[in-house]
N, C-alpha and C positions, 0 to 999 in steps of 0.2 A: 609641911614644909611647901612652898609651890617657889620656882625660881623662874624668873621667868631672861632666857640669853638675846644678845641681840650684836649682830656684828657693824662693823664700820661702813660708813654708806659705801657710795662707789668712788674708786680714785684717780689719781691723771697718771693713767700711766698707760701707755702700748697693748695691747690688747696677748696677751702668749707671753710676757713678762713676770721671768718667780719675781714679787718685792718682796713675800714672805716678812723677816722683822726689818725689813728700810724704814725707813722713816719720813715716804709718799704723802705728796701733799691729796689732799681730793678735790675731787671734780668741781665740777662748778653748778654740778646736781644735788652739792649739799643740802642748801636751803631748804630745798623742797623736799626731799627726801628726808631730812633731817627733823620739819618741821608736824608731817604725816609722822613718823616716832614717836614725838614730842607730844604730839596728841593723842597716840595708840596708849603712853604709857601715862599720862595723868588720871585714868579710871580705877588705876590702881594706887597702896600706898608699899612704901618701899621702908625696911625696914636695914636697908642695906645695897648703898650701890656698889660695884668689883668693877672693876675696868685697867685693862691692860694699860703699860706706857706709852703706848708707840700716838704720839698726837693724832693718828685720826682719829682713835677711840677716847681719849679725852675730849675731845672735842667737840664730840657727840653725846656724851656726857656732858659736858658744861653749855652748850644749849639748849638741852633739853630739861636741863633748870638741877643739875647734880655736879653746883661749883667742885665740889673737895669729895669726891670719890675715892673709893679705896685703890691705889693702883697695887696690881698682882703682874708680879713680873710668867708667872707660871702661865694667864692669859696674854700674855703673845703670839705668835701667831707661830708656823714654821722658821724653824732658820733654813735656810737652799744653803748656804755657803757657800762656794764655788758656784754655786749656781743662780744665787742672788744678783738679781737684777739682769741677769740673762737670759733670752728668749727663749722661749724650750724646745723648740723646734730642732737650735742650734746649740742643743748639750748630744754631746755624744755621749749613745749607752752605754 
């Protein structure tokens, strides 16, 4: 069995922000980066495509031609709880 893991493209969030499960937008480099990923994926045939339900992940899957990925909450990024959308340096240890 061969598994290919792909992380979403860059997000439009200030550096140092803990965004975890927050559904943040993708940055303006999305098309360029997604096109590179799409090209790399075309060399393989996949039996199934699984995807985090976050829009940044679904958007990449659809851009790459996988219109109906299997959404799986187990693929969500870590939930930072009270730290979500806070600057790492301002979080009290």
